[in-house]
N, C-alpha and C positions, 0 to 999 in steps of 0.2 A: 567525451565522462564515462558512456558505455565503457570503451575499450580502455581507460585507464583502469575503474572499474573492476574488470575483467586480468586484467592484466596485475592488479595487487593481489589474482584471489579470493573476489566475491565473488560465489556462481549462484548467489539468488538474489537478482534486482523485482525490486516489487516496483509501484508508483500508485499514486489517490487523483483524482483529479475532481472538480465539482462538476456535477452534472450541467448546469451551464453554462459551461466553462471549454468550448468549443473547441478553440485556437489547442486549448493547454492538448484534447483529446486529440487534435489533428497531427501536433508537431511528434507527442508522446507513440500513438504506430505510424507515424509517417516518416517523422525523424529519428526517433533512436528506435525502433526497431522493438518498439513489445507487444504483445501480444491482450485483449480487451478477453478479460473475465468476467467480468458481469455488473450489473451494478449491485451496489449494495446501498441496503435504506437507513433514512436517519444515523448516519454513519459517525456523525462529528458533529460540534458551531461554528458556525459561519456567523460572524454579527451578529453573537446572539441567535442565532436561527439554528433550529435541529437541519440539519444537508442531506441530501442523497451523494452520493459519490461514484463514480467509475473503477473500475479494480484494475488492474492491469500488472504483468508478466514478461517477460525479456525471455522467457524461455516457457513457450507452453507447458511442456511438464511441467511447470511447477503451478500450473491454477489450482491446485486445491492445497499445494503449502500458503498460496494466497489472498486466500480463505481463511484458509486457518491465521495468519498476521493481522487480519484483517478485525476479525472477530473479535480476536486480542488487544485489538489499537480502539475498537469500538466499547470494550468495556471500560479503559481503562480513565476514565469521567469521571467511570462509578467506585473505579476502587477508592482506598487512603493510603497515603502512603507518603514513601518522597518523591522528590521529581525523580531520583536513579532507580529506583526501584519500579518507577510506570513505564521506566522510557526498555526496562531489563525485558528482553524477550530471549531465555537460552537454546540453543537446537537443541536442547532436550525437553521442551518443553513440548516439541514439534512432533516430537516422535510417540 
């Protein structure tokens, strides 16, 4: 999957896994070659409970950008508006 995304010109790849999901954490690092950025506490709801997640990026130089997107994603449930506007994070917002 990663090679396909990169072939399509996608330059920044990020992922987040539930803190307790060790298998996903092992796969994202060993299987996909992502780099652990860090733990993001109280990121989102999972089964109705506030959950901590581990943030990853495909390129270690994207760690700061990964935090930026994680922060924006964590705020989403608190924002009002349409589903489409909540999902939109443009490159201009990260500059």
